[in-house]
N, C-alpha and C positions, 0 to 999 in steps of 0.2 A: 565395533559390532554392537548393534542395538537389538537386544533380545527382550521384547516387551509386546504387550497387546497394542495393536495399531490404534491410532487416534480415532479413526472412524468407528471402530468396534467399541472403543471405550465410550464414545458419545452415545452410541446405540444402546449399550447396556445401562448406562446411567439414566437415559430417558425411560427405560423400561423398569427401573428400580432394581436391576440385577447387579449393580456395581456401585460402590460408594462414590458419591460426588463430593470431593473435598470442598469445604466452604472457603476456599482461598483463591484469590485472583492475582494475576500479575499485571502490572501497569508500568508503562515506560513514560518517564517525563521527557517529552520531546525536546524541550529547551536544553536539557542536559545531554541528551543523546548526541553523539558525534556522527552517527551513520557509518561506523567503521565495519559493522557486520560480524563482530566477534560473537555476538549472541547467536547468530545463525550458525556459525561454525561450531559452537559448543552444543547447540541443541539439534541441529539438522532438521529444524521444524519449519514447515511452510506457513504456520500460523503467525510467525514473526514476519510481518509484511512491510513493504516500503511505504513511507509517508512523505509525500512531497511537500516541502515548506519553502518559505522565502529564503531560508538559509541553507537550502540543499536538501537532499534526500536523507530522511531520518528513518526510524523504525517505530512500528506500533504493533500491538497484540490484537489479533482477531479473536474477540471474546467468544464468538459463536463456534469457532473451530478448535480453540485451544484444548489440548488433551490433558492439561494440568500435570505434566511430569516435572515442570518447573526447572528444567535443565537450562533454559535460556538465561536465568538469573546468574548463571556462572560466567556469562560474558563479562570481560573485564571492563566494566562501565558502571558508574554510580547512578545511572538513570533508572535502574530497576527498583520497583517498590512492590512488595506483596501486601495484599489487603486481606486480612483474616476476618471472615464474616461478611464479606462484600458480595453483592449480587449485581449483575449488570442491570442498569435501569431499564425497565420494561415500559414500553409506550403505554400510556393510559387510554389510547384511542380504542373505543369500542362502539363505533358508530353503527347505527342500523343501516345496513346496505340498502334496504328497501326505500329509505328516504331519498336515495339518489335516482330512483326510477330508471333503473338500467333497462334499456330496451332489449328484447330478445333478438339476437342477430339472425340474419338469414344464413341458414346452415347449408353446407355443400350437399348437393343431391347425389345419392349413390345410384349409379346406373349399372352397367355390366362390369365395370372395373372397380377394384378396391381403392380406397382412399389411403394413401401411403404417408406415414409420419415417421420422421427421423428425429430422435431426441439425442442431443449431444451435450455432454456435461462432464462433471468430475465425480469420480467414484466416492461413495460415502455420503453423497448429498441427496440421494433419493431419485436418481435418474431412472433406474429400473422400476422403482415404485410408481413413477408417473406412467410408465408403459403398462404396468400391471393394472393400474386403476382405469386407464382408458380401455384396456381389453375387457375388464370386468363390466364397465359401463356399456360397452357394445353388447355384451351378452344380456344385460338387463333389458336392453331395448329390443332383444330378439335379433340382433345382427351378428354376423360372423366376425371373428377377429383372429389375428395371429401375431405373436410377439417373439422377438429374438433379441437377446442381450449380448452385446459384444464387449467383453470386459478385459480379455487378455490376462496378463499376469499382474497388471496394476489396477485391480478393481477398486482399491481404496486410495483415493488421492491421485489416481491417474486418469487417463482418458476413458470414458465409457460412452458407448453409443447403443441406443435401444431402438429397434425397428418395430413399428406398430402398423398393422394393416387392418382396416375396417371395411367391411363389405355388406351389401344387402344379404338377406337371409338365403336367397337362392344362388348367390354368386360364389363360385368356388375360388378358394385361395390356395394356390399351388405351392408357394414357397414364402416363408415369413420374411426373408431378407428383401429389402428394397433395392431394386436393380439400378444400374447407372441411368441417371437422368429421369428416374421414375418417382421422385419425392414430390408430394403435393404440399407438404408442410415440413419445414425444419424448425424444431424448437432449439434454438441456440442458447441453451442454459449457460454455456461458457463459450465465448467467441473464439478463444484460442483453439478449442477442440473443434468447433464448428467450421473453422477455416482450414482445417487439415484436409489433405486430398481425399481421405476415405469418406468424409462427409460431403465435401464439395462435389465429388463425383456423382452423388445422387441428385444434385440440383440440376434444373434445366430452365433456361430462360423462357419465359412465357408460361411456365407451369408451376414452379415452386414458389410458395410464399414463405418468407422467413421471419419468425418472431425472435428477436435477439435480446439477450440480457446485456445492457450497455456497461455494466460493471464487470471489470476484469479481475479475476483472482490470480495472484502471482503463482507461477509454476515453481517446481522444485529447482529449476535452474537458478532462481534468485538466491537460493541457499549457498550456492558455490560461486555465483557471479553477481555481486551486488550492484553492478553497473547496468545490468540488463534492462532494456526499455520495452514497454508494451505499447505499441502504436494502435490505440483503440480506433482512431479515425480511419486508418488504413484498413484494418480488419472489417470495419463496418462498410467501407466502400467496396471491399471485395464481395461481401455478402449482397450488397445492393446490386452489383453487376451480375449476380448468379441466378436470379429468379425473376418472377413477375412483380414482386413487391417486397419491401423489407420495412418492418416497424420495430422500433427498439424502445426499451424502458429500463430504468435503473432498478432492476428487480431486487438486487441484493440490498441496496440502500433503503428502498421502500419497504421491503419485507422486514428489515431490521427495525426501522422506525415504527412501522404499524403493528408488528407482531412480536418484536423483541428478540428475533433470532433470524439470521439470514438463511437458515436451513430451509425456510419456507419459500425461498426465491423461485425454485423450480415450479411449485404449484401456483405461485403468483403468475409466472410466465405462461402457465397453461391456461389460466383464466384470461390472460391478456390475449392469447391466440384465439381462444374461444369467442371472445367478444368481437374480434375482427372477422368472425365467420369462417374460421379455418378448421374447425373440428366438427365432424358430422354426428354429433351426439348432443342430447339435451342437457341443460344444466342440472336438471333433476336426476338424471341417470348418473352423471359424474359425481354429484354430491352423495348419492346413494352408494356408489362404489367406494367413495372415501370412508363412509360409515362402515362398510363391510371390511375395508382394510384394517380399521380399528386403531390406527396409530395417530395420536394427536388430532382426533376427528374435528373438534371445534376449531382449532387453529388452522387446519388445512382447508376447511370450508371457508373460513374467513380469508385465507390467503387467495383462494380461487376467486372469490368475489371482489377482493381488493384489486386483483389483477384485471378483472372485468372493468372495474371503475377506471383503472389507469388507461385502458384502451378507449373507453367511452369519453372520459373527461380527465385528461392528464393533469390539468391545472388543479382540479379538485382533489385528486389523489395526492399530489405533491403538497398542497396546502394542508390536507389532513395529516400528512406525515411530517410537516414542518420542514420541507425541503425546498421552500420557495425563496431561498436566499438569492439576492441579486448577484450576478457574476462579478467577480473582482476585476476592476479596471487594470489594464496593463501598467506596471510600475515604470515610470520614467527614470532616466539616469539620475536626475536631480533628487527624485523621491527616494531612490535606492540609497544614495549617499546620505541624505538627511536622516533616513531611518537608522543607518549605522552610526551616524554622529550621535543621535539620541541614545542609542544602545551603549556606546562607549562612554558617554557622559554618566550614565547609570552604572556602568561597569567600574569606572574610576572617578573621573571628573571632567570638567569642560576643557581644561588644558590638554589633557590626554586626547580628547576627541579632536581638539584643534590641530594637534600634530598629524592626526590621521587625515583631516580635511586638506591640509597643506600639501601632502604628498599626492593625494587624489587630484587636487586642482592642477598640480604641475603636469600630471599624466594627461589630464583632459586637455590642457593647453597644447601639449605636444601633438596629440592626435588631431586637434582642430587645425593646426598649421598644415597638416597633410590632408585635411578634409576627409578624414577616415574615422571610424568608430569601432569600439570593441576592446581596445587596449585599456582604456581608463576604467571600464567596467570590471575587467579582470583584475586590475589593481585594487579597485574599491572592494571587491569581494575577497581577494586574497589577503590584503593587508588587514582587513577586519578580522578574518579568520585567525590570523596570527596574534593580533593585538588583544583580541578578546579570548585569550587562552583560558580554559576552564580550570582554574586552580581551586583550592578549598573555599576561598572567599566567594568566588563566582558561582560554584555549585550551590553553596548555601543560599546565595541571593536568588538563584533561579528556582529554589524550592520555596522561598518565603515571599516572593513578590506578588503573590495572590493568584497568578495564572495556574499554578499547579493545583491548588485546592479547588479552583473554579472548574477545571477539567474533570477532577475526580467527582465533583458534585453532579456534573452533567452525565457522567457515564455509569455511576454506581449508586446503589441504594444500600441501606442497612447500617447497623451500628458496628462498623468495622475498625480494626486496629491496623495501623500502618507499621510496616517493618522495612527498613532500608538495607540494601545489600551493597556494601562498599569495601574498599581496601585502603584504610587510612595509611598514608605514606610512612608515618613515624612508628607505627606499632602493628602493622598488618603481618600476620604469620606468613611464612614461606612454605611453598610446596616442597616437600622433601625430595621429590623425584626431579622436578624441573628447576627448583631454586627460584621460581617466580612467585611474586606476592599472591596471596589468596584473598578472597573476599570473605567478609564476616557479616552476620546479620545483626542489625542494630534496631532497637525497639523505638517506640513513639517518642522517647526522651530525646532522640536525635533531632527532633524538630526544634526543641529549645536551643540545642547546640547550634543549629543552623542560624537562628536569629542572632546569636552572639557572634558567630563567624562573619555573617553578612555585614554586621556593624563595624567589623574590624578591617574592612577592605582598604582603608587608608594606610594600613601597614604594608600593603603589597609593594615588594621591591625594596623596602627599607631594611635597616639593620635589625629591627624588631620583628621582621617577618620570618618566623621560625621555619615556615614551609618553603620559603624562598631559597634556603640553602641546599635543598635537595637537588640531585643531578637533573631531574626532570624539569624543575622550575628554571634552573640556570640555562638549560638548553632552550626552553621556550623563549626566554628573554633574548638569547643569542640568535634565535631564528628571526626575530624582528629586525635586529641589527643587520644581519646578513641579507635579509629580503630588501631592506631599504637601500643597501648598497647596489644590489642587482637592479632594482627599479630605477635608481638614479642613472646607472649605466645605460639601461634600455631607453630611458626617456631622452637622454642626451644624444643618442645615436639612432634614433627612430627614423626610418625612411619607408617609403611605400614598398620597397623590396623586402624589408625584414619585418614589416608590421605584423604579419601573421605569426611569425616565429616568436617575436617579442610577446605577443598576446598569449601564446602557449606557455612561455616561460613564466609570465606573471600569474597564470592560472594554476600553476603547479602547487601553490600553497594550499589549494582547496583539497588536495589529495592527502594532506597530513592530518589524518583523522585518528580519533581514539584517545586512549589514556595509557599512561605507563609504557610497558614494553610494546603494546600494540601501536601506539603513536610513534615510538622510536623506530619500529620496523618500517612504518609508512614514511617516516621522515627520511630514512636512509634510501628508500626507493625513489622518493621525490628528488633528493639531492643528486643521486646518480643520473637521473633523467635530466635534471637541470644542468649538470656538468656537460653532458653530451650536447644539449641544445645551445648552451652558451658558447661552446666551441664553434658550432655552426654559425651563430650570430656574430661572433667576433671575427671569424674568418671572412664573413661577408662584409662586415664593416671595414676591415682592413683592405679588402679588394676595392671597395668603393673609394676609400681614402687614396689609395695608390692611383686609381683611375683619375680622380680629381686632380692629383698633383701632376700627373702626366699631361693633362689638358692645359 
């Protein structure tokens, strides 16, 4: 039971100076993170978001929405670092929007009917404020307006829809709610909300223009199911099929880069829709309404105008924000293996990496004989996962290889102090209720200890490896031995008929995530599934052998 002020309300009070804003931030070292999801379980927080990497899904903290209750650091994982005195690095962009010569768009003409806008987004991000600002702008211009906010019980962090109707002075507005198929504009501040039936019912082909935020914020479902996927392309296609035109922009990413906080994404998207000629109000009236609203006036006006720029010249907006990175080419199988060989060489040595390559090469040869693919890639990823187990030496190396400090420098400003949250296996305290090890906070001195530990990686697995005697490390070494036996069996008996099953078995190693008791729990689940699938594999192989003997 969580009895506390909700995150959205905390952010609102802090922005208004009504609540203390602790000068402490949480950061996750993605290289150390295993993606087990225990931090989400401990915190029940949607600000712990998925981060897709070449080594699978990890976790990251959304600094814009973090409510700073710090419960996520209780997740049993050494990747959490708290930074006392740190501030998110705010973009230094302060370009004069007039230098871009934004043309005034052709605005919709208001005849006998109202212009109907549906704003779909997430509670606590200013969805209803956008509706109120547009309504106020209409009154400034002497037009009629009506607004209706649909928040339900989940007004903070849940789905929110705001209806706005704008009409000429002499046009009567009989009801504020936008009827089925009557929307002229849908502001899809969040595509997940916008593609729900309630919003889609207001759209009509040939009438509705949709301005969409292409960045998707994970839902609360991710807290309980860390495998949930968000198909942005499918959602965008659905929006495109629903109206007369759809334009999208990375509102969250651009707002964060240009303004230092993704909270301005909705106003950014409003400017985007305005520049596309879909809001029957002048820019001057909207900016005046922002001033009357009184909340973060300068930043909201900048957000509105940066959104206009993103519609007029997307390339210029992305260049200004520093989002012009070239798309990463698809990684070939050979590149995937070579990358992991290099990582294992750094992890231990070239001989250790050579053992890995030999097993992967054998798997590749077996699938090539069948003119099939997928099995060797599963082996390459699964074996690497087990061989690069994150013991004390590896965690230390991943903190001191330069990448960690480089990411900190990109994301944070200030003279901050680092504190690490870990559970050292030899002297971590035990929880008196559960008997499980607890985490303790370690100061900046731990970084010096990391350098010493990283230099001692050559002791790994030897008689001088004091950490290697723990049950966890013995099990991790045994996992490698057991996996190699299974892969040898799968490779030797691989056929077109059991290829898919063999691939599933090889990929099970990727499910063994986490540290300590979390990892052990996932290991037991994976082994139970492996036993079931191996029974199917062996029974099929035996049937094939009997059939071949009979022939």
